C-alpha positions as CSV (number, residue, x, y, z in Angstrom):
1,M,164.4,21.9,-31.2
2,S,161.2,22.2,-29.2
3,R,160.3,19.9,-26.4
4,D,157.4,18.5,-28.5
5,Q,159.7,17.8,-31.5
6,A,162.2,16.1,-29.3
7,I,159.9,13.7,-27.7
8,A,157.5,12.9,-30.4
9,P,158.2,9.3,-31.8
10,P,158.6,8.7,-35.5
11,A,155.2,7.1,-35.7
12,A,153.5,10.3,-34.6
13,Q,155.0,12.3,-37.4
14,D,153.6,10.2,-40.2
15,W,151.6,7.1,-40.7
16,A,154.3,5.7,-43.0
17,H,157.4,4.1,-41.6
18,D,160.6,2.4,-43.0
19,D,160.5,-1.3,-43.1
20,D,163.5,-3.6,-43.1
21,T,164.3,-2.9,-46.8
22,G,164.1,0.9,-46.3
23,R,160.8,1.2,-48.3
24,R,157.8,3.2,-47.1
25,T,154.8,1.3,-46.1
26,P,152.0,3.6,-44.9
27,A,149.3,1.0,-44.4
28,F,151.5,-1.3,-42.3
29,A,152.6,1.7,-40.2
30,V,149.0,2.2,-39.1
31,L,148.1,-1.5,-38.8
32,G,151.1,-2.6,-36.8
33,R,154.9,-3.0,-37.2
34,D,155.0,-6.8,-36.5
35,W,152.7,-9.8,-36.4
36,S,151.8,-9.4,-32.8
37,E,150.4,-5.9,-33.2
38,R,148.5,-7.0,-36.3
39,A,147.1,-10.1,-34.6
40,F,146.0,-7.8,-31.7
41,L,144.1,-5.6,-34.1
42,A,142.6,-8.5,-35.9
43,A,141.4,-10.1,-32.7
44,I,139.8,-6.7,-31.7
45,L,138.1,-6.4,-35.0
46,L,136.7,-9.9,-34.7
47,V,135.3,-9.1,-31.2
48,V,133.8,-5.8,-32.4
49,T,132.2,-7.5,-35.3
50,Y,130.8,-10.3,-33.2
51,M,129.3,-7.8,-30.7
52,A,127.6,-5.8,-33.5
53,A,126.1,-9.0,-34.9
54,A,125.1,-10.4,-31.5
55,N,123.3,-7.1,-30.7
56,H,121.6,-6.8,-34.0
57,F,118.0,-5.5,-33.6
58,I,115.3,-3.5,-35.4
59,Q,113.0,-0.9,-34.0
60,D,109.7,0.5,-34.9
61,D,111.0,4.1,-35.6
62,G,113.3,2.7,-38.3
63,F,110.3,1.8,-40.4
64,I,109.3,5.5,-40.6
65,T,112.2,6.2,-43.0
66,L,111.5,2.9,-44.9
67,R,107.9,4.1,-45.5
68,Y,109.2,7.3,-47.1
69,V,111.6,5.2,-49.1
70,D,108.9,2.7,-50.2
71,H,106.7,5.5,-51.5
72,W,109.6,7.2,-53.3
73,L,110.4,4.0,-55.1
74,R,106.8,3.6,-56.1
75,G,106.9,7.0,-57.8
76,H,105.0,9.0,-55.2
77,G,108.1,10.9,-53.9
78,P,109.5,10.6,-50.3
79,V,106.1,11.0,-48.7
80,W,104.3,9.6,-45.6
81,Y,101.5,8.4,-47.9
82,P,100.6,9.4,-51.5
83,G,99.4,13.0,-51.6
84,S,100.8,13.8,-48.1
85,T,103.0,16.7,-47.3
86,E,104.1,15.5,-43.9
87,F,107.8,15.8,-43.1
88,G,108.4,13.0,-40.7
89,Y,112.0,11.9,-41.0
90,T,115.1,13.5,-39.7
91,N,117.8,11.6,-41.6
92,F,117.7,12.8,-45.2
93,L,121.0,11.4,-46.5
94,F,120.3,8.0,-44.7
95,M,117.0,7.9,-46.5
96,V,118.6,8.7,-49.9
97,L,121.3,6.0,-49.5
98,V,118.7,3.4,-48.5
99,A,116.5,4.4,-51.4
100,A,119.5,4.2,-53.8
101,L,120.3,0.7,-52.6
102,S,116.7,-0.4,-52.7
103,A,116.4,0.8,-56.3
104,T,118.8,-2.0,-57.3
105,G,116.3,-4.5,-56.1
106,R,117.2,-4.9,-52.5
107,D,114.6,-5.0,-49.7
108,P,114.6,-1.5,-48.0
109,G,115.2,-3.2,-44.7
110,V,118.3,-5.0,-46.0
111,A,119.5,-1.8,-47.7
112,A,119.1,0.1,-44.3
113,N,121.3,-2.6,-42.7
114,V,123.9,-2.3,-45.4
115,V,124.1,1.5,-44.7
116,T,124.1,1.1,-40.9
117,Y,126.8,-1.6,-40.8
118,S,128.9,0.3,-43.3
119,G,128.7,3.3,-41.1
120,F,129.6,1.2,-38.1
121,F,132.9,-0.1,-39.6
122,V,133.8,3.2,-41.1
123,S,133.4,4.6,-37.5
124,V,135.7,1.8,-36.2
125,A,138.4,2.8,-38.8
126,A,138.1,6.5,-38.2
127,A,138.1,6.2,-34.4
128,Y,141.2,4.0,-34.6
129,L,143.1,6.4,-36.8
130,I,142.2,9.4,-34.6
131,A,143.3,7.4,-31.4
132,H,146.4,6.3,-33.2
133,R,147.3,9.9,-33.9
134,L,146.5,11.2,-30.4
135,S,148.4,8.4,-28.7
136,G,151.5,9.2,-30.5
137,G,151.2,6.2,-32.9
138,Q,150.7,3.6,-30.2
139,I,149.0,0.6,-31.8
140,Y,147.8,-1.0,-28.6
141,A,146.3,2.3,-27.2
142,A,144.4,2.9,-30.5
143,G,143.3,-0.8,-30.5
144,L,142.1,-0.6,-26.9
145,A,140.1,2.6,-27.7
146,I,138.1,1.0,-30.4
147,L,137.6,-2.2,-28.3
148,V,136.1,-0.2,-25.5
149,I,134.0,2.1,-27.7
150,F,132.5,-0.5,-30.1
151,T,131.8,-3.2,-27.6
152,N,129.7,-0.8,-25.6
153,Y,126.1,-2.0,-25.7
154,S,124.6,1.2,-27.1
155,V,127.3,1.6,-29.8
156,S,127.4,-1.9,-31.0
157,S,123.6,-2.2,-31.0
158,Y,123.2,0.8,-33.2
159,A,125.4,-0.8,-35.8
160,S,121.8,-1.9,-36.8
161,G,118.4,-0.7,-35.7
162,L,117.4,0.8,-39.1
163,L,118.4,4.3,-38.0
164,E,121.2,6.7,-39.0
165,T,123.1,6.6,-35.8
166,S,126.3,4.8,-37.1
167,L,126.2,6.9,-40.3
168,Q,126.2,10.1,-38.4
169,L,129.1,8.9,-36.1
170,A,131.1,7.8,-39.2
171,L,130.8,11.0,-40.9
172,A,131.5,13.1,-37.8
173,L,134.7,11.0,-37.0
174,L,135.9,11.3,-40.6
175,T,135.5,15.1,-40.3
176,Y,137.5,15.1,-37.0
177,L,140.2,13.0,-38.7
178,W,140.5,15.4,-41.7
179,V,140.8,18.4,-39.3
180,L,143.4,16.6,-37.3
181,E,145.4,15.9,-40.4
182,H,145.1,19.5,-41.4
183,H,146.1,20.5,-37.9
184,R,149.3,18.7,-38.4
185,K,149.8,19.8,-42.0
186,P,148.1,23.2,-42.3
187,A,149.4,23.9,-45.8
188,A,147.5,20.8,-47.2
189,A,144.3,22.2,-48.7
190,R,143.0,18.7,-49.5
191,Y,142.0,18.1,-45.9
192,V,139.9,21.3,-45.9
193,Y,137.9,19.9,-48.9
194,L,137.6,16.5,-47.3
195,A,136.5,18.0,-44.0
196,A,133.9,20.2,-45.7
197,T,132.6,17.3,-47.7
198,T,132.2,14.9,-44.8
199,A,130.8,17.6,-42.5
200,T,128.2,18.4,-45.2
201,L,127.2,14.8,-45.5
202,C,127.0,14.6,-41.7
203,L,124.6,17.6,-41.6
204,L,122.5,16.1,-44.3
205,T,122.3,12.9,-42.2
206,R,121.1,14.8,-39.1
207,L,120.9,18.6,-39.0
208,D,121.7,18.6,-35.2
209,S,125.1,17.3,-36.3
210,A,126.0,21.0,-36.3
211,V,126.5,20.7,-32.6
212,L,129.2,18.0,-33.2
213,L,130.8,19.9,-36.0
214,A,130.8,23.5,-34.8
215,P,133.8,23.3,-32.4
216,V,136.0,21.4,-34.9
217,G,134.9,23.7,-37.7
218,A,135.9,26.7,-35.6
219,L,139.3,25.0,-35.0
220,L,139.8,24.4,-38.7
221,L,139.0,28.1,-39.4
222,Y,141.5,29.2,-36.7
223,Q,144.2,26.9,-38.2
224,V,143.7,28.5,-41.6
225,V,143.6,32.1,-40.4
226,S,146.5,31.7,-38.1
227,Y,148.7,29.9,-40.6
228,R,151.9,31.9,-41.4
229,G,153.3,29.9,-44.3
230,V,154.0,31.1,-47.8
231,A,150.9,29.3,-49.2
232,K,148.5,31.2,-46.9
233,S,146.8,33.1,-49.7
234,S,146.2,29.8,-51.6
235,L,145.0,28.1,-48.5
236,L,142.5,30.9,-47.8
237,K,141.2,30.6,-51.4
238,H,140.8,26.8,-51.0
239,T,139.0,27.3,-47.7
240,S,136.6,29.8,-49.3
241,L,135.8,27.3,-52.1
242,A,135.4,24.5,-49.6
243,A,132.9,26.5,-47.6
244,L,130.7,26.5,-50.7
245,I,130.2,22.8,-50.3
246,P,128.0,22.9,-47.2
247,L,126.5,26.2,-48.2
248,L,125.2,25.0,-51.6
249,A,124.3,21.6,-50.3
250,L,122.2,23.0,-47.4
251,C,120.5,25.6,-49.5
252,S,119.6,22.9,-52.0
253,F,118.3,20.7,-49.2
254,F,116.1,23.5,-47.7
255,A,114.8,24.4,-51.1
256,F,113.8,20.7,-51.6
257,C,112.1,20.6,-48.2
258,I,110.1,23.8,-48.9
259,A,109.0,22.4,-52.3
260,Q,108.1,18.9,-51.1
261,Y,106.8,19.6,-47.6
262,G,106.3,23.4,-47.3
263,A,108.7,23.5,-44.3
264,I,112.4,23.6,-43.6
265,L,112.3,21.7,-40.3
266,P,110.7,18.2,-39.8
267,N,107.7,17.6,-37.6
268,T,110.0,16.3,-34.9
269,F,111.2,19.8,-34.2
270,Y,107.6,20.7,-33.2
271,A,107.0,17.5,-31.4
272,K,110.0,18.2,-29.2
273,A,109.2,22.0,-28.8
274,D,107.9,21.5,-25.3
275,R,110.9,19.7,-24.1
276,E,111.7,19.7,-20.4
277,L,115.2,20.1,-18.9
278,A,114.2,17.9,-16.0
279,F,113.7,14.9,-18.3
280,G,117.0,15.6,-20.1
281,L,118.7,15.5,-16.7
282,F,116.8,12.3,-15.9
283,Y,118.0,10.8,-19.2
284,L,121.6,11.7,-18.4
285,E,121.4,10.3,-14.9
286,K,120.0,7.1,-16.2
287,F,122.8,6.8,-18.7
288,L,125.4,7.5,-16.1
289,S,124.0,4.9,-13.8
290,H,123.5,2.3,-16.4
291,E,127.1,2.8,-17.8
292,N,128.6,3.1,-14.2
293,Y,130.3,6.3,-15.2
294,V,129.6,8.0,-11.9
295,Y,131.2,5.3,-9.8
296,V,134.0,4.2,-12.2
297,W,135.2,7.1,-14.4
298,A,135.1,9.9,-11.9
299,P,137.8,8.3,-9.7
300,I,139.7,7.0,-12.6
301,I,139.9,10.5,-14.3
302,M,141.1,11.9,-11.0
303,V,143.9,9.3,-10.8
304,A,144.8,10.1,-14.4
305,V,145.1,13.8,-13.6
306,A,147.4,13.0,-10.7
307,W,149.6,10.7,-12.9
308,R,149.8,13.4,-15.5
309,K,151.8,15.6,-13.3
310,G,155.3,15.5,-14.3
311,A,154.7,12.6,-16.8
312,A,156.4,12.6,-20.2
313,V,154.1,13.5,-23.1
314,S,154.6,11.7,-26.3
315,S,152.0,13.5,-28.4
316,T,152.6,16.9,-30.0
317,A,151.2,20.2,-28.8
318,A,148.9,20.3,-31.9
319,D,147.5,17.0,-31.1
320,R,146.9,17.9,-27.4
321,G,145.0,21.0,-28.6
322,F,142.9,19.0,-30.9
323,A,142.2,16.5,-28.1
324,A,141.0,19.2,-25.9
325,V,138.5,20.3,-28.6
326,L,137.5,16.7,-29.0
327,M,136.6,16.3,-25.4
328,G,134.9,19.8,-25.3
329,T,132.8,18.7,-28.2
330,A,131.8,15.5,-26.4
331,F,130.5,17.5,-23.4
332,L,128.8,20.1,-25.7
333,W,126.9,17.2,-27.3
334,V,125.8,16.0,-23.8
335,G,124.6,19.5,-23.0
336,Y,122.5,19.5,-26.3
337,V,121.0,16.0,-25.5
338,V,120.0,17.3,-22.0
339,F,118.6,20.5,-23.5
340,V,116.3,18.6,-26.0
341,G,115.0,16.4,-23.2
342,G,117.0,13.2,-24.0
343,G,115.2,10.4,-25.8
344,F,113.4,7.1,-25.2
345,M,115.2,4.8,-27.7
346,G,118.0,3.6,-25.4
347,Y,121.1,5.7,-25.3
348,R,121.6,6.1,-29.0
349,L,121.8,9.9,-28.6
350,M,124.9,9.3,-26.4
351,V,126.8,7.3,-29.0
352,P,128.8,10.3,-30.3
353,F,129.7,11.1,-26.7
354,I,130.8,7.6,-25.9
355,A,133.1,7.5,-28.9
356,L,134.7,10.9,-28.3
357,F,135.1,10.3,-24.6
358,Y,136.9,7.1,-24.9
359,I,139.1,8.2,-27.8
360,R,140.4,11.1,-25.7
361,L,140.6,9.3,-22.4
362,I,142.5,6.2,-23.5
363,S,144.8,8.2,-25.8
364,D,145.5,10.7,-23.0
365,I,146.3,8.0,-20.4
366,A,148.5,6.1,-22.9
367,T,150.6,9.3,-23.6
368,T,150.8,10.5,-20.0
369,A,150.8,7.3,-17.8
370,G,151.8,4.6,-20.2
371,M,150.2,1.6,-21.8
372,R,149.8,-0.3,-18.5
373,A,147.5,2.4,-17.2
374,A,145.6,2.6,-20.4
375,A,145.1,-1.2,-20.3
376,L,143.9,-1.1,-16.8
377,I,141.4,1.7,-17.6
378,S,140.2,-0.2,-20.7
379,V,139.6,-3.3,-18.6
380,A,137.6,-1.2,-16.1
381,A,135.5,0.2,-19.0
382,L,134.8,-3.3,-20.3
383,I,133.7,-4.3,-16.8
384,A,131.4,-1.3,-16.7
385,H,129.8,-2.5,-19.9
386,I,128.6,-5.7,-18.3
387,S,125.7,-4.1,-16.4
388,E,124.1,-3.1,-19.7
389,Y,124.4,-6.7,-21.1
390,T,123.0,-8.3,-18.0
391,R,119.9,-6.1,-17.5
392,D,116.6,-8.0,-17.4
393,Y,114.4,-6.2,-20.1
394,E,111.6,-8.6,-19.3
395,E,111.4,-7.0,-15.9
396,E,111.5,-3.5,-17.4
397,L,108.5,-4.4,-19.6
398,K,106.4,-4.7,-16.4
399,T,107.2,-1.1,-15.5
400,D,106.3,2.2,-17.0
401,V,109.9,2.7,-18.4
402,A,110.6,6.0,-19.9
403,I,113.8,4.8,-21.7
404,E,113.6,1.5,-23.7
405,S,116.7,-0.6,-24.4
406,P,117.3,-2.0,-27.8
407,D,116.0,-5.4,-26.5
408,I,112.7,-3.8,-25.6
409,L,112.5,-1.9,-28.9
410,N,113.3,-5.1,-30.7
411,Y,110.6,-7.0,-28.6
412,N,107.9,-4.7,-29.9
413,V,108.3,-5.6,-33.5
414,N,109.5,-9.2,-33.2
415,R,107.6,-10.8,-30.2
416,P,105.7,-14.0,-31.2
417,H,102.1,-13.8,-32.5
418,K,101.4,-10.1,-31.8
419,N,104.3,-8.0,-33.0
420,W,103.8,-4.9,-34.9
421,Q,105.2,-6.3,-38.2
422,L,102.5,-9.0,-38.2
423,V,99.9,-6.3,-37.4
424,G,101.0,-4.3,-40.4
425,R,100.9,-7.3,-42.7
426,R,97.5,-8.3,-41.4
427,L,96.0,-4.9,-41.9
428,N,97.5,-4.9,-45.4
429,A,95.8,-8.2,-46.2
430,L,92.5,-7.1,-44.9
431,F,92.2,-3.5,-45.9
432,Y,94.7,-2.3,-48.5
433,T,93.4,-1.8,-52.0
434,G,95.6,1.0,-53.2
435,D,92.6,3.3,-53.4
436,P,92.9,6.9,-52.1
437,D,89.9,6.1,-49.9
438,D,91.5,3.2,-48.2
439,V,90.8,2.6,-44.5
440,L,92.4,5.5,-42.4
441,I,94.1,4.2,-39.3
442,A,95.5,6.0,-36.3
443,T,98.3,4.6,-34.0
444,T,101.0,5.6,-31.7
445,A,103.2,2.7,-33.1
446,A,103.7,4.6,-36.4
447,G,106.6,2.6,-37.9
448,A,106.2,-1.0,-38.8
449,I,102.4,-0.9,-38.9
450,P,102.1,1.9,-41.4
451,Y,105.0,0.5,-43.4
452,Y,103.7,-3.0,-43.9
453,S,100.0,-2.0,-44.0
454,R,100.6,0.7,-46.6
455,L,97.4,2.4,-45.3
456,P,97.1,6.1,-44.8
457,T,97.9,6.7,-41.2
458,L,97.5,9.4,-38.6
459,D,100.6,9.4,-36.3
460,M,99.1,9.9,-32.9
461,H,102.4,11.3,-31.5
462,G,102.7,13.8,-34.3
463,L,106.1,12.8,-35.8
464,N,104.3,12.3,-39.1
465,T,101.2,14.4,-38.4
466,L,102.1,18.0,-38.0
467,E,98.8,19.1,-36.5
468,I,99.3,16.7,-33.6
469,A,102.9,17.7,-33.2
470,R,101.8,21.3,-32.8
471,A,98.5,21.0,-31.0
472,G,98.2,17.5,-29.6
473,A,97.5,17.1,-25.9
474,R,100.4,16.7,-23.5
475,A,100.3,13.0,-22.6
476,T,103.8,11.6,-21.7
477,Q,107.3,12.7,-20.6
478,R,109.1,10.9,-23.5
479,A,111.1,13.2,-25.8
480,G,109.3,13.3,-29.1
481,H,106.3,11.5,-27.7
482,T,105.1,14.1,-25.3
483,R,102.1,15.0,-27.6
484,K,99.2,12.7,-28.4
485,A,96.2,13.2,-30.6
486,T,92.9,13.7,-28.7
487,I,89.8,11.8,-29.7
488,D,88.3,15.0,-31.1
489,Q,91.4,15.5,-33.4
490,I,91.1,11.9,-34.5
491,R,87.5,12.2,-35.3
492,A,88.0,15.5,-37.2
493,A,90.7,13.7,-39.4
494,G,88.1,11.1,-40.5
495,V,90.0,8.2,-39.0
496,N,88.2,4.9,-39.4
497,L,90.1,2.6,-37.0
498,V,92.1,3.7,-34.0
499,L,94.7,1.2,-32.9
500,D,96.3,3.5,-30.3
501,H,99.2,1.6,-28.7
502,P,98.4,-1.9,-30.1
503,T,96.6,-4.0,-27.6
504,F,95.5,-7.6,-27.9
505,I,92.9,-10.0,-26.5
506,C,94.5,-13.5,-26.5
507,D,91.9,-15.6,-24.9
508,D,88.1,-15.9,-24.6
509,R,87.7,-14.2,-21.2
510,S,85.2,-11.3,-20.9
511,V,87.2,-8.1,-20.6
512,S,86.3,-4.4,-20.4
513,V,87.7,-2.2,-23.2
514,A,87.8,1.5,-23.0
515,Y,89.7,4.2,-25.0
516,N,92.1,6.3,-22.9
517,D,91.9,9.9,-24.2
518,P,94.6,12.3,-23.0
519,E,92.0,15.0,-22.2
520,Q,88.7,13.2,-21.5
521,G,90.1,10.1,-19.8
522,L,88.5,6.6,-20.2
523,L,85.8,6.5,-22.9
524,H,83.6,3.3,-22.6
525,D,81.0,4.0,-25.3
526,M,83.2,3.6,-28.4
527,A,82.5,0.9,-30.9
528,V,85.2,-1.8,-31.0
529,V,86.1,-4.4,-33.6
530,L,88.5,-7.3,-33.1
531,I,91.1,-8.1,-35.9
532,P,92.3,-11.7,-35.7
533,M,96.0,-12.2,-36.2
534,L,97.3,-14.8,-38.6
535,S,99.1,-16.8,-35.9
536,G,98.1,-17.8,-32.5
537,D,94.7,-16.9,-31.0
538,C,95.3,-13.1,-30.4
539,R,93.0,-10.5,-31.7
540,L,93.9,-6.8,-32.1
541,I,91.6,-4.3,-30.5
542,A,90.6,-1.4,-32.9
543,F,88.2,1.5,-32.0
544,Y,85.8,2.0,-34.9
545,L,85.0,5.7,-35.3
546,H,83.8,6.4,-38.9
547,P,82.1,3.7,-40.9
548,H,84.0,2.4,-43.9
549,P,82.7,0.1,-46.7
550,R,85.6,-2.3,-46.4
551,V,85.3,-2.7,-42.7
552,E,81.5,-3.2,-42.9
553,A,82.1,-5.9,-45.6
554,L,84.5,-7.8,-43.4
555,L,82.2,-7.6,-40.5
556,A,79.4,-8.9,-42.6
557,D,81.4,-12.0,-43.7
558,G,82.8,-12.7,-40.3
559,R,86.5,-11.9,-40.9
560,L,86.2,-9.1,-38.3
561,E,84.0,-9.3,-35.3
562,R,82.4,-6.7,-33.1
563,F,83.5,-6.7,-29.6
564,E,81.0,-7.2,-26.8
565,G,82.6,-6.7,-23.5
566,D,81.4,-7.5,-20.0
């Protein structure tokens, strides 16, 4: 008998166990052997659920997908506006699921929340099962892992947000779970099919999920090729058939993209083409400092390595090999995030890393140094979370922040009197007629404003306007927002009203208004109209480029006013 076989506890061999009557109870083996373990898991689930609800938010970029969904449901297809061929979303499966739920009569925003919260709780379950396996069936270790992961500010916040973050994580973790099960039971072909299916869905959610899936896919292929059992030929056949799932799905997806948009890759690819490694490193440094990883986890990991020497190991060799691939994947994903220049929407891009890191760390400490050490490290991790919850986002709003927390992102679309949802609704009430020649607007806030206004929109950062993504002027350091339309490009597009980054005048003081062009600087000679909001005394500033009959009519009857500055 090998050392691994001798020391592996019964729970590590199968999720099922024998209860007092001798019957097999798989579910209760995973969820605890007695009331104290089950109460522990129930308490953790309540805490995780509370944190997800407490950190609920919405962000402007989420409305981009909702706009494509809205037009799809209205019979125009998944388009930026009727007749457009812009490819501005990166989350195809998420969009399809939201559209499917919305088709039953639900509001697209509600449908998006159903998808994101479902993804969140599937992620909780999958992370728990993986940690349960890797910790040798230790209920408390697996429970602590999900407590640390899913109370993290970034992870719990992106249980909402109207984006695909939690769905991607759920499908990636399910793929890891199926590969882990196959790693332990290599003759079971069903896990190959399950892994191929969830991996395909994950790729359709975000194409860059390939970075998360490639290492574990290589491990699965190695398991199949190196298998020496009598069923190897059958396993190879099933693996070949399973490989057709992602192949056919991706070919169909790319064919759809070419037919619908004339391109395989979304505009975001071009908008991020001029990424800078320096900003990716800046993003990583900010993440490490905000999460206290540099000052907390570096010494803890060193202590864990020291404890590991000569410690008894309760997980199998197969599980330890899988755990190594898991951690390698986590750092590979970090490398990818740095390579693409990071992002500005908080640390949502680091959510997969956070999950994989803690699954491996806590499971590893539990199996090498025991539950007491795992509990201490979990407490340290929870303390490290506090800094994110206590940050003053009001102070950050006063600075030129390059990375916006979920609180700031939520503030943009929900602040009183002048939020971007209200702007969109107001523009809809004033200008939308459903005519192809409706007022054409241009804005950098190309989410809630286009969604609620339903007006044709030029995305000034290029995510939904390919020409700007490819040839816009270099304006900022934010990933995906480095390009910005020049005034010449805006004029050439026939834009009527330029909102730029929405700015308001909220009192009667005389102010000077100028348009800030990324190439020509401040332009003081552009006509300006003020659009009154429905609540408060704020008026939205809009630069009036090309005359439009609807705008002229509203100016004539006093519902809009021309701005006369000092």
